[in-house]
KEKE-3310 file (N, C-alpha, C; in steps of 0.2 Angstrom, whole numbers, plus 5000, padded with zeros to 4 digits):
npx = (5506:5513:5521:5529:5535:5543:5551:5559:5566:5574:5580:5588:5597:5603:5610:5619:5627:5633:5639:5649:5656:5661:5669:5679:5685:5689:5697:5707:5712:5718:5730:5745:5762:5777:5795:5811:5826:5843:5856:5871:5888:5904:5916:5927:5939:5943:5941:5932:5918:5901:5886:5868:5853:5837:5820:5814:5805:5791:5779:5772:5755:5751:5763:5774:5775:5790:5806:5821:5838:5852:5862:5862:5856:5855:5843:5842:5835:5833:5818:5813:5803:5803:5804:5816:5825:5841:5851:5865:5874:5882:5883:5879:5873:5862:5846:5846:5843:5833:5834:5824:5816:5800:5789:5787:5776:5771:5765:5766:5766:5771:5784:5788:5787:5795:5808:5807:5807:5820:5827:5828:5826:5818:5811:5815:5808:5810:5802:5796:5803:5802:5793:5801:5803:5792:5782:5772:5759:5760:5750:5750:5744:5746:5759:5774:5785:5794:5791:5795:5793:5803:5808:5812:5823:5831:5832:5838:5851:5856:5856:5867:5878:5877:5881:5893:5900:5900:5898:5883:5873:5859:5848:5831:5819:5805:5794:5784:5767:5753:5738:5720:5713:5724:5732:5725:5720:5720:5709:5701:5697:5690:5679:5673:5669:5661:5650:5646:5640:5631:5622:5618:5612:5601:5594:5590:5584:5574:5566:5562:5552:5543:5539:5533:5522:5515:5510:5502:5493:5486:5481:5471:5464:5458:5452:5441:5435:5430:5421:5412:5406:5399:5390:5383:5378:5367:5360:5356:5348:5337:5330:5316:5310:5305:5296:5295:5280:5270:5264:5266:5270:5284:5289:5285:5286:5291:5297:5309:5327:5338:5350:5361:5365:5361:5350:5334:5319:5312:5298:5297:5310:5320:5318:5326:5321:5326:5329:5327:5317:5321:5324:5332:5340:5340:5352:5361:5362:5366:5379:5385:5380:5387:5401:5400:5387:5379:5365:5366:5360:5356:5364:5361:5363:5361:5364:5362:5349:5341:5345:5355:5367:5384:5399:5411:5426:5428:5438:5438:5430:5434:5426:5426:5422:5413:5412:5406:5394:5383:5368:5355:5337:5330:5339:5339:5326:5325:5333:5327:5315:5322:5327:5316:5310:5320:5318:5306:5309:5317:5309:5300:5301:5299:5286:5279:5279:5271:5258:5255:5252:5242:5225:5207:5201:5207:5202:5189:5188:5190:5177:5173:5168:5180:5186:5192:5207:5216:5232:5246:5263:5278:5287:5303:5304:5292:5286:5281:5271:5259:5257:5256:5245:5234:5233:5230:5217:5211:5210:5201:5189:5187)
npy = (5449:5462:5456:5446:5454:5462:5451:5448:5459:5459:5447:5450:5460:5451:5442:5451:5455:5442:5440:5450:5446:5434:5438:5446:5435:5426:5435:5436:5423:5422:5429:5434:5429:5436:5431:5435:5431:5428:5426:5417:5414:5406:5408:5396:5396:5410:5413:5421:5430:5430:5440:5440:5448:5447:5450:5436:5426:5416:5412:5396:5391:5383:5383:5386:5402:5407:5411:5404:5396:5389:5377:5373:5359:5349:5340:5323:5312:5327:5332:5327:5317:5304:5292:5287:5297:5306:5316:5325:5327:5331:5318:5321:5333:5346:5356:5360:5365:5360:5360:5360:5355:5360:5350:5334:5326:5325:5330:5346:5343:5329:5332:5340:5332:5321:5328:5333:5319:5316:5324:5338:5355:5365:5368:5372:5377:5377:5385:5376:5373:5385:5394:5404:5419:5419:5416:5407:5404:5390:5376:5364:5354:5345:5346:5350:5358:5372:5380:5386:5395:5400:5408:5401:5406:5411:5398:5389:5397:5394:5379:5377:5383:5374:5362:5363:5362:5372:5379:5383:5395:5400:5410:5411:5424:5432:5440:5454:5455:5453:5456:5455:5467:5476:5476:5484:5500:5516:5522:5512:5507:5518:5519:5506:5508:5519:5514:5503:5511:5517:5507:5502:5513:5515:5502:5505:5516:5511:5502:5510:5518:5509:5504:5515:5518:5507:5508:5520:5515:5505:5514:5521:5511:5507:5519:5519:5507:5511:5522:5514:5505:5514:5520:5507:5506:5515:5511:5498:5504:5507:5495:5484:5477:5463:5454:5438:5428:5418:5403:5408:5405:5404:5399:5386:5367:5365:5375:5387:5388:5400:5408:5411:5409:5395:5391:5386:5396:5404:5408:5425:5429:5441:5448:5453:5461:5461:5471:5463:5454:5443:5436:5436:5432:5446:5449:5440:5445:5458:5461:5453:5462:5474:5470:5465:5470:5465:5453:5438:5426:5430:5441:5453:5471:5480:5494:5500:5496:5503:5516:5524:5536:5535:5541:5536:5536:5528:5518:5521:5510:5502:5499:5485:5481:5467:5456:5444:5445:5448:5439:5428:5429:5421:5420:5435:5436:5428:5435:5446:5442:5437:5449:5457:5449:5450:5465:5465:5457:5466:5477:5473:5476:5489:5490:5483:5492:5502:5495:5494:5508:5511:5518:5517:5530:5536:5530:5532:5546:5548:5544:5533:5517:5505:5490:5478:5471:5456:5456:5451:5455:5451:5437:5429:5421:5410:5411:5424:5426:5421:5429:5443:5441:5436:5449:5458:5453:5455:5469:5470:5466:5476)
npz = (5432:5435:5446:5441:5432:5441:5447:5436:5435:5446:5445:5434:5439:5449:5441:5435:5445:5448:5437:5438:5449:5446:5435:5441:5447:5438:5433:5442:5442:5429:5429:5424:5428:5426:5425:5430:5425:5429:5422:5423:5417:5413:5402:5396:5388:5388:5402:5407:5415:5411:5414:5413:5415:5413:5409:5405:5406:5410:5422:5424:5425:5436:5444:5458:5464:5467:5471:5464:5464:5455:5447:5430:5420:5405:5398:5393:5381:5375:5375:5387:5391:5394:5407:5410:5407:5405:5417:5415:5428:5443:5456:5470:5469:5472:5472:5459:5442:5428:5411:5398:5382:5373:5367:5357:5360:5372:5388:5397:5411:5411:5408:5419:5430:5428:5428:5442:5448:5446:5455:5453:5455:5450:5434:5418:5404:5387:5371:5357:5340:5329:5335:5338:5347:5355:5370:5381:5394:5404:5406:5419:5429:5444:5448:5457:5457:5454:5439:5423:5407:5393:5378:5362:5356:5367:5374:5365:5365:5378:5377:5368:5375:5386:5379:5375:5386:5395:5411:5418:5427:5435:5441:5447:5447:5454:5444:5437:5439:5427:5421:5415:5418:5421:5410:5402:5394:5401:5394:5390:5403:5408:5400:5402:5415:5415:5406:5415:5426:5418:5414:5427:5432:5422:5425:5439:5437:5428:5437:5447:5439:5436:5447:5453:5443:5444:5457:5456:5447:5455:5465:5457:5454:5466:5470:5460:5463:5475:5471:5463:5472:5481:5471:5470:5482:5483:5472:5478:5489:5483:5478:5480:5495:5505:5516:5521:5524:5535:5526:5513:5497:5493:5504:5504:5502:5490:5485:5478:5482:5490:5479:5483:5496:5496:5503:5510:5509:5523:5534:5540:5534:5526:5509:5495:5480:5463:5449:5439:5443:5450:5466:5482:5498:5508:5516:5509:5496:5496:5500:5488:5478:5481:5477:5463:5456:5449:5444:5452:5444:5430:5427:5426:5425:5439:5441:5428:5425:5435:5432:5437:5439:5433:5439:5437:5428:5413:5403:5385:5373:5359:5344:5334:5318:5314:5302:5302:5307:5299:5296:5291:5288:5297:5308:5311:5315:5326:5335:5337:5345:5355:5361:5363:5373:5383:5385:5391:5403:5410:5412:5420:5435:5435:5430:5439:5450:5444:5443:5456:5460:5454:5453:5455:5453:5443:5431:5433:5431:5418:5413:5407:5407:5408:5403:5414:5414:5417:5420:5423:5430:5422:5429:5432:5442:5449:5461:5465:5457:5462:5473:5466:5459:5468:5475:5465:5464:5475:5475:5465:5470:5481)
capx = (5511:5518:5525:5532:5540:5548:5555:5563:5572:5578:5585:5593:5602:5607:5614:5624:5632:5636:5644:5654:5660:5664:5674:5684:5689:5692:5704:5712:5715:5721:5734:5752:5768:5784:5801:5817:5832:5849:5861:5879:5892:5912:5919:5933:5944:5945:5940:5928:5911:5896:5881:5863:5848:5832:5813:5811:5802:5784:5779:5767:5749:5751:5768:5774:5780:5795:5813:5826:5844:5855:5865:5857:5858:5852:5839:5844:5834:5831:5811:5813:5797:5803:5807:5824:5828:5846:5853:5872:5876:5886:5878:5877:5871:5855:5844:5848:5836:5832:5832:5819:5813:5794:5786:5788:5768:5770:5763:5770:5765:5775:5791:5791:5787:5801:5813:5807:5809:5827:5829:5827:5821:5814:5811:5814:5806:5809:5798:5798:5806:5797:5790:5805:5802:5786:5781:5766:5758:5759:5746:5753:5743:5749:5766:5775:5791:5794:5790:5795:5794:5806:5807:5815:5830:5835:5833:5843:5857:5858:5858:5873:5882:5879:5883:5901:5903:5901:5893:5878:5869:5853:5844:5824:5817:5797:5794:5778:5759:5750:5730:5717:5713:5730:5735:5721:5723:5716:5703:5696:5695:5685:5674:5670:5666:5654:5645:5643:5637:5624:5618:5616:5607:5595:5590:5587:5578:5566:5563:5557:5547:5539:5535:5528:5517:5511:5506:5497:5487:5483:5477:5467:5459:5455:5447:5437:5430:5426:5415:5406:5403:5396:5384:5380:5373:5362:5355:5353:5343:5330:5326:5311:5312:5298:5296:5289:5275:5269:5260:5268:5273:5290:5291:5283:5291:5292:5300:5316:5331:5341:5355:5368:5368:5359:5346:5327:5316:5307:5294:5302:5317:5319:5321:5327:5319:5330:5325:5325:5313:5325:5324:5337:5341:5344:5359:5365:5363:5368:5387:5387:5379:5392:5407:5398:5382:5374:5362:5370:5357:5355:5369:5358:5366:5356:5365:5360:5342:5338:5347:5360:5372:5391:5405:5418:5429:5430:5442:5435:5432:5435:5423:5429:5417:5415:5409:5403:5388:5378:5365:5349:5331:5329:5343:5337:5319:5327:5336:5321:5311:5325:5327:5308:5310:5324:5316:5301:5311:5321:5304:5296:5301:5295:5279:5276:5277:5265:5252:5254:5250:5236:5219:5201:5200:5209:5197:5183:5189:5187:5170:5171:5170:5184:5186:5198:5211:5220:5239:5251:5269:5282:5293:5306:5303:5285:5284:5279:5265:5253:5255:5253:5238:5230:5233:5225:5210:5208:5209:5195:5184:5186)
capy = (5452:5465:5453:5443:5459:5463:5446:5448:5465:5457:5442:5453:5461:5445:5439:5456:5454:5436:5440:5454:5443:5428:5441:5446:5429:5424:5440:5435:5416:5423:5434:5431:5432:5435:5428:5438:5426:5431:5420:5418:5407:5407:5405:5392:5399:5416:5413:5427:5428:5435:5439:5443:5448:5449:5447:5433:5420:5416:5406:5391:5393:5379:5383:5391:5409:5408:5411:5397:5398:5383:5376:5371:5354:5348:5334:5319:5316:5334:5333:5324:5315:5296:5290:5285:5304:5307:5324:5323:5331:5326:5313:5324:5340:5348:5362:5361:5367:5356:5363:5354:5358:5359:5346:5328:5324:5323:5336:5349:5339:5323:5334:5342:5327:5317:5332:5332:5314:5316:5329:5345:5361:5369:5366:5379:5373:5383:5384:5372:5377:5389:5398:5410:5422:5418:5413:5406:5401:5384:5373:5358:5352:5339:5347:5353:5361:5379:5379:5392:5395:5405:5408:5396:5407:5410:5391:5386:5399:5389:5373:5379:5384:5367:5357:5365:5361:5378:5378:5389:5395:5404:5413:5414:5428:5433:5446:5457:5452:5456:5454:5458:5474:5479:5477:5488:5507:5521:5525:5506:5506:5523:5516:5500:5511:5522:5508:5500:5516:5518:5501:5502:5518:5513:5497:5508:5521:5508:5499:5516:5520:5503:5504:5522:5517:5502:5511:5524:5511:5502:5519:5523:5506:5507:5524:5517:5503:5515:5525:5509:5503:5520:5519:5501:5507:5519:5507:5494:5507:5508:5489:5482:5473:5459:5450:5432:5427:5409:5401:5410:5400:5404:5394:5379:5362:5364:5382:5387:5391:5407:5405:5413:5403:5388:5388:5387:5402:5403:5413:5430:5430:5446:5446:5459:5459:5464:5473:5457:5450:5437:5438:5433:5434:5452:5448:5437:5448:5465:5459:5452:5468:5477:5469:5463:5475:5461:5448:5431:5422:5432:5445:5460:5476:5485:5501:5503:5496:5508:5522:5527:5539:5534:5545:5534:5536:5521:5518:5520:5503:5503:5493:5483:5478:5459:5453:5438:5447:5446:5434:5427:5431:5417:5424:5441:5436:5425:5440:5452:5439:5437:5456:5458:5445:5453:5470:5463:5455:5472:5482:5470:5479:5496:5488:5481:5498:5506:5492:5496:5515:5513:5516:5517:5536:5538:5527:5536:5552:5548:5543:5527:5510:5502:5483:5476:5464:5453:5456:5451:5457:5444:5435:5422:5416:5409:5412:5429:5428:5420:5435:5448:5439:5437:5456:5461:5450:5459:5476:5471:5465:5482)
capz = (5427:5438:5450:5436:5429:5446:5448:5430:5436:5451:5442:5429:5444:5452:5435:5433:5451:5448:5432:5440:5454:5442:5430:5445:5450:5432:5431:5446:5440:5423:5431:5421:5432:5423:5429:5429:5424:5431:5419:5423:5415:5413:5396:5397:5384:5391:5408:5408:5418:5409:5418:5411:5418:5408:5410:5398:5408:5412:5426:5423:5429:5442:5446:5464:5461:5471:5467:5464:5461:5454:5440:5424:5418:5400:5398:5388:5377:5377:5377:5394:5392:5397:5413:5408:5404:5411:5417:5417:5434:5450:5460:5476:5468:5475:5470:5452:5436:5422:5404:5393:5376:5372:5361:5357:5361:5378:5392:5401:5417:5411:5407:5425:5435:5426:5431:5449:5450:5446:5460:5451:5461:5444:5426:5412:5396:5381:5366:5352:5334:5324:5340:5339:5353:5358:5377:5383:5400:5403:5412:5421:5435:5447:5448:5464:5458:5450:5431:5419:5401:5390:5371:5359:5355:5373:5376:5361:5368:5384:5375:5365:5380:5389:5374:5374:5393:5400:5417:5418:5434:5434:5447:5444:5452:5452:5440:5438:5437:5422:5421:5409:5419:5422:5404:5398:5394:5405:5391:5391:5411:5409:5396:5406:5420:5412:5403:5420:5428:5414:5415:5433:5433:5418:5429:5445:5435:5425:5442:5450:5436:5435:5455:5453:5439:5447:5463:5452:5443:5461:5468:5453:5454:5472:5469:5455:5467:5479:5468:5461:5478:5482:5467:5471:5488:5480:5470:5483:5492:5478:5478:5483:5500:5506:5522:5520:5530:5535:5521:5507:5492:5494:5509:5503:5501:5482:5482:5477:5488:5489:5474:5485:5501:5495:5509:5508:5512:5529:5536:5542:5530:5522:5503:5490:5474:5460:5444:5434:5446:5454:5473:5486:5504:5508:5519:5505:5489:5496:5498:5482:5473:5482:5473:5456:5454:5444:5446:5452:5440:5424:5425:5424:5429:5442:5440:5422:5426:5439:5430:5442:5435:5434:5439:5436:5421:5409:5396:5379:5370:5351:5342:5328:5315:5313:5296:5303:5311:5294:5297:5288:5290:5304:5314:5314:5319:5333:5338:5338:5350:5363:5362:5366:5380:5388:5388:5396:5410:5413:5413:5426:5440:5434:5429:5446:5455:5442:5445:5463:5461:5448:5457:5451:5452:5436:5428:5434:5429:5411:5412:5403:5410:5404:5404:5417:5412:5423:5417:5429:5428:5421:5434:5430:5448:5448:5468:5466:5453:5466:5477:5465:5456:5474:5477:5461:5464:5481:5473:5461:5475:5483)
cpx = (5515:5523:5529:5538:5546:5553:5561:5568:5576:5583:5590:5599:5606:5612:5620:5629:5636:5641:5649:5659:5664:5669:5679:5688:5691:5699:5709:5715:5718:5727:5741:5757:5773:5789:5807:5822:5838:5855:5868:5882:5899:5914:5927:5939:5947:5944:5937:5920:5907:5890:5875:5857:5841:5825:5810:5808:5795:5782:5772:5760:5748:5758:5767:5778:5784:5802:5817:5833:5848:5858:5860:5860:5852:5848:5841:5839:5831:5824:5810:5807:5797:5805:5814:5827:5835:5847:5860:5873:5879:5881:5875:5874:5863:5853:5846:5841:5838:5830:5829:5816:5805:5793:5787:5781:5768:5769:5767:5771:5770:5783:5793:5791:5793:5808:5812:5808:5817:5830:5829:5822:5817:5815:5810:5814:5805:5805:5800:5801:5801:5794:5795:5805:5797:5786:5774:5765:5756:5754:5748:5751:5745:5756:5767:5781:5790:5795:5791:5797:5798:5806:5812:5822:5834:5836:5839:5851:5861:5860:5865:5878:5883:5882:5891:5904:5904:5897:5889:5874:5864:5849:5837:5822:5809:5798:5786:5771:5756:5744:5726:5714:5719:5733:5730:5723:5718:5709:5697:5693:5689:5679:5669:5666:5661:5649:5643:5638:5630:5620:5614:5610:5601:5591:5586:5581:5571:5563:5560:5551:5541:5536:5530:5521:5512:5508:5501:5492:5483:5479:5472:5461:5455:5449:5441:5431:5426:5419:5410:5403:5398:5388:5380:5376:5368:5357:5352:5347:5337:5326:5322:5312:5305:5300:5292:5286:5273:5263:5261:5271:5280:5293:5288:5288:5294:5295:5307:5320:5335:5348:5362:5370:5365:5354:5339:5325:5312:5304:5298:5309:5314:5322:5322:5326:5323:5326:5324:5320:5315:5325:5329:5337:5344:5350:5364:5367:5367:5376:5389:5387:5385:5399:5405:5393:5379:5371:5366:5368:5357:5360:5366:5360:5361:5357:5362:5351:5338:5340:5351:5366:5380:5394:5411:5420:5431:5433:5437:5436:5431:5432:5424:5423:5418:5410:5405:5395:5382:5374:5359:5344:5328:5333:5341:5330:5320:5329:5331:5316:5315:5326:5321:5307:5314:5322:5310:5302:5313:5316:5300:5295:5298:5287:5275:5273:5271:5259:5249:5250:5244:5230:5213:5199:5202:5205:5190:5182:5187:5181:5169:5174:5174:5185:5192:5201:5216:5227:5243:5258:5273:5287:5296:5305:5295:5282:5281:5273:5259:5251:5253:5246:5233:5228:5229:5218:5207:5206:5202:5188:5181:5183)
cpy = (5456:5462:5449:5448:5461:5459:5446:5453:5462:5451:5445:5456:5458:5443:5445:5455:5447:5437:5444:5450:5437:5432:5443:5441:5425:5429:5437:5428:5417:5428:5430:5434:5431:5432:5432:5431:5429:5424:5422:5413:5410:5404:5402:5394:5405:5417:5420:5426:5432:5433:5443:5442:5450:5446:5443:5427:5421:5411:5402:5393:5388:5379:5388:5397:5410:5408:5405:5399:5390:5383:5373:5365:5352:5341:5330:5313:5323:5336:5331:5322:5308:5296:5290:5292:5305:5315:5323:5329:5327:5322:5317:5330:5340:5355:5364:5362:5363:5360:5357:5358:5356:5354:5338:5324:5322:5330:5339:5345:5332:5326:5336:5337:5323:5321:5332:5325:5313:5321:5336:5349:5364:5366:5372:5375:5379:5380:5379:5377:5379:5394:5404:5413:5423:5413:5412:5403:5395:5381:5366:5356:5345:5339:5351:5358:5367:5377:5385:5392:5401:5403:5402:5399:5408:5403:5388:5390:5395:5382:5373:5378:5377:5362:5357:5363:5367:5377:5384:5389:5400:5405:5415:5418:5431:5441:5451:5453:5456:5453:5458:5466:5478:5481:5483:5495:5510:5522:5519:5505:5512:5521:5511:5503:5515:5518:5504:5504:5516:5512:5500:5507:5518:5508:5501:5512:5517:5505:5504:5518:5515:5503:5510:5521:5512:5505:5516:5521:5508:5508:5521:5517:5505:5513:5522:5512:5506:5519:5520:5506:5509:5519:5513:5502:5510:5515:5501:5497:5507:5500:5487:5477:5470:5455:5443:5430:5419:5408:5404:5405:5399:5399:5386:5373:5362:5371:5382:5390:5398:5404:5407:5409:5396:5386:5390:5393:5399:5409:5418:5432:5437:5446:5453:5457:5464:5466:5469:5452:5444:5441:5433:5435:5441:5453:5445:5441:5455:5464:5458:5457:5473:5477:5468:5468:5472:5455:5442:5427:5425:5438:5452:5465:5481:5491:5504:5502:5501:5516:5527:5530:5537:5539:5544:5534:5529:5523:5516:5513:5505:5497:5491:5479:5471:5457:5448:5439:5447:5440:5434:5429:5428:5420:5431:5441:5433:5431:5445:5448:5439:5444:5459:5455:5449:5461:5470:5461:5461:5477:5480:5474:5486:5495:5486:5487:5502:5502:5493:5502:5516:5512:5517:5524:5540:5537:5530:5543:5553:5547:5537:5521:5505:5495:5480:5469:5462:5451:5457:5452:5450:5443:5428:5418:5415:5410:5419:5431:5426:5426:5441:5446:5439:5445:5460:5459:5454:5465:5476:5470:5472:5487)
cpz = (5431:5443:5447:5434:5434:5448:5443:5431:5441:5449:5437:5434:5447:5447:5434:5439:5450:5443:5434:5445:5450:5437:5434:5447:5444:5430:5435:5445:5434:5424:5428:5426:5428:5427:5426:5429:5424:5428:5419:5422:5414:5407:5398:5394:5388:5399:5411:5409:5414:5413:5414:5414:5415:5410:5405:5400:5409:5416:5424:5427:5435:5445:5453:5461:5467:5468:5468:5462:5461:5448:5436:5422:5412:5400:5392:5387:5379:5379:5384:5395:5395:5404:5415:5406:5410:5411:5420:5422:5439:5454:5466:5475:5469:5473:5463:5447:5431:5416:5399:5388:5376:5365:5362:5359:5368:5382:5395:5409:5417:5411:5414:5430:5434:5429:5438:5452:5450:5450:5458:5455:5456:5437:5422:5406:5391:5375:5361:5346:5330:5328:5341:5346:5357:5365:5378:5390:5400:5408:5413:5428:5438:5448:5454:5463:5454:5442:5427:5412:5398:5382:5368:5357:5360:5375:5372:5363:5373:5381:5372:5370:5384:5384:5373:5381:5396:5405:5417:5424:5432:5440:5445:5450:5450:5450:5442:5436:5432:5422:5415:5411:5420:5415:5400:5399:5399:5401:5392:5398:5410:5406:5399:5411:5420:5410:5410:5424:5425:5415:5421:5435:5429:5422:5434:5442:5432:5432:5446:5447:5436:5443:5455:5449:5441:5453:5461:5450:5449:5464:5463:5453:5459:5473:5465:5458:5472:5477:5466:5467:5481:5479:5468:5478:5486:5477:5474:5488:5489:5477:5482:5490:5503:5511:5521:5526:5530:5530:5513:5503:5492:5500:5509:5502:5494:5481:5481:5483:5485:5484:5477:5491:5501:5500:5507:5513:5518:5530:5541:5539:5526:5515:5500:5483:5469:5454:5438:5437:5449:5462:5476:5494:5504:5511:5515:5499:5490:5496:5491:5476:5474:5477:5465:5453:5448:5447:5447:5446:5432:5422:5424:5429:5432:5442:5433:5422:5429:5437:5434:5439:5437:5434:5437:5429:5418:5403:5390:5375:5362:5349:5335:5324:5313:5307:5297:5305:5305:5295:5293:5292:5297:5309:5317:5318:5326:5338:5341:5345:5356:5365:5366:5374:5385:5391:5392:5403:5414:5415:5418:5432:5440:5434:5435:5450:5450:5443:5451:5464:5457:5452:5452:5451:5445:5430:5427:5431:5422:5408:5408:5407:5406:5406:5408:5415:5417:5419:5423:5427:5428:5427:5431:5436:5450:5457:5469:5462:5457:5470:5474:5461:5462:5475:5472:5461:5470:5480:5470:5465:5478:5479)
residu = (MET:GLY:LEU:LEU:ALA:SER:ARG:ASP:VAL:PHE:SER:TRP:LEU:LEU:VAL:ILE:SER:VAL:PHE:GLN:VAL:SER:SER:VAL:ARG:LEU:ALA:GLN:ALA:SER:TYR:LEU:CYS:THR:ALA:PHE:LEU:ASN:ILE:SER:TYR:THR:THR:LEU:GLU:THR:ASN:GLN:THR:THR:SER:LEU:ARG:GLU:GLU:MET:GLY:LEU:TYR:GLY:GLN:ASP:SER:PRO:GLN:THR:SER:VAL:VAL:GLY:ASN:VAL:TYR:LEU:ALA:ASP:PRO:ILE:TYR:GLY:CYS:GLU:ASP:ASP:THR:VAL:TYR:ARG:ARG:PRO:ASN:ASN:SER:THR:GLY:TRP:ILE:ALA:LEU:ILE:GLN:ARG:GLY:ASN:ALA:CYS:THR:PHE:THR:ASP:LYS:ILE:ASN:VAL:ALA:ALA:MET:ASN:GLY:ALA:ALA:ALA:ALA:ILE:ILE:PHE:ASN:ASP:TYR:GLY:ALA:GLN:ASN:ARG:VAL:ILE:GLN:MET:SER:HIS:PRO:GLY:THR:SER:ILE:VAL:ALA:VAL:MET:ILE:SER:ASN:LEU:ARG:GLY:MET:GLU:LEU:VAL:GLN:LEU:LEU:GLU:LYS:GLY:VAL:PRO:VAL:SER:ILE:ALA:ILE:GLU:VAL:GLY:LYS:GLN:HIS:GLY:PRO:TRP:ILE:THR:MET:SER:HIS:TYR:SER:VAL:PHE:PHE:VAL:SER:VAL:SER:PHE:PHE:ILE:VAL:THR:ALA:ALA:THR:VAL:GLY:TYR:PHE:ILE:PHE:TYR:SER:ALA:ARG:ARG:LEU:THR:ARG:LEU:ARG:HIS:GLN:ASN:CYS:LYS:GLN:LYS:LYS:LEU:LYS:ALA:GLU:ALA:LYS:LYS:ALA:ILE:GLY:GLN:LEU:GLN:VAL:ARG:THR:LEU:ARG:GLN:GLY:ASP:GLN:GLU:THR:GLY:PRO:ASP:ALA:ASP:ALA:CYS:ALA:VAL:CYS:ILE:GLU:LEU:TYR:LYS:PRO:GLY:ASP:VAL:LEU:SER:VAL:LEU:THR:CYS:ASN:HIS:PHE:PHE:HIS:LYS:SER:CYS:ILE:GLU:PRO:TRP:LEU:LEU:GLU:HIS:ARG:THR:CYS:PRO:MET:CYS:LYS:CYS:ASP:ILE:LEU:LYS:ALA:LEU:GLY:VAL:GLU:MET:ASP:VAL:GLU:GLU:GLN:PRO:GLN:ILE:SER:VAL:PRO:ASP:PHE:ARG:SER:PHE:SER:THR:PHE:GLU:ASP:LEU:GLN:SER:GLU:THR:VAL:SER:HIS:THR:HIS:SER:GLU:THR:ALA:SER:SER:GLY:TYR:ALA:SER:MET:HIS:ARG:ASN:GLU:HIS:LEU:GLY:SER:ALA:GLU:ALA:SER:GLN:ASN:GLY:VAL:GLN:GLU:GLU:GLU:LEU:ASP:VAL:SER:PRO:HIS:TYR:ASP:ASN:LEU:ALA:PHE:GLU:GLY:ASP:VAL:HIS:SER:GLN:SER:GLN:SER:GLU:VAL:ARG:THR)
# end
């Protein structure tokens, strides 16, 4: 769970970084570059030259942002979509500028390429009717000449001069660049910066808090495991140890194998007898008990059976009542029988020690000759029953 959460944090940081980089690139790609148009023309009636310089144009998205100077010629038809569009200009003229109107269901690319095919060095496209003074940034991939858009009002003024036969010369100059970050106010930039730092600080703070909490939890778990192993060593030291000899039932051909290493018992093997009367190789069961502290076969807890005090703090468990626990008389009777059987199995280890220390002196002190009963301790593994039975018979003969 912790590893997945740390991966999610790093993934979030990576996404934020990629978003920032892509935002910067998108902002750079969406820069708007204005164009200054220096218009000059001479009125035929008064022979008076008029000059006007204004930031009225906007370079297209795919246009080279360079300066161009030349005479202006109007497209015929005015939309300049067809390949047979005519520009009334001198045959040997170069570096001239085409004036085209937007619309007529053809793209900006078509208009600009037709003008370039006729020899134009630049194309000025004015907006369609109804747009008034609005200017947009054109998208015209596949073109190579300068393309600038101006408003409909400025474009119609140039059309009227050209239709009257007045020669018009225009110098297109690169203007200012405007982008989403440049057009924002100082307050907006400050707000975005503060928000970014807050998000970054919150992310770093959460990561530090999560790492510290994870380290504290691991340290607590390691300390708990060390204490449990220490208590398990105490319990292992209280277990009965037995060395097998030649002729013992545990070494016979029909005897059971060790449940840990799955090997048959041999004479000379040292066995450890658990509180539940299950026995295993001493070298096999001790590492298991250090880690699990329970019998591999019946899951009996050796710490509780031997009464070893636990100093490890455990989290309290909240018991939730289960209404399905109501049972019939037969279920209660079967539970009583199984509970009695478990108590007998867990007390077998203690009863074996009591039988070993029981002597004849105690019986003679009471002055009453009691009838000796051959009561052998309960063992789940029948290999020990023969040994205890033979031991009790030898005590009776003595």
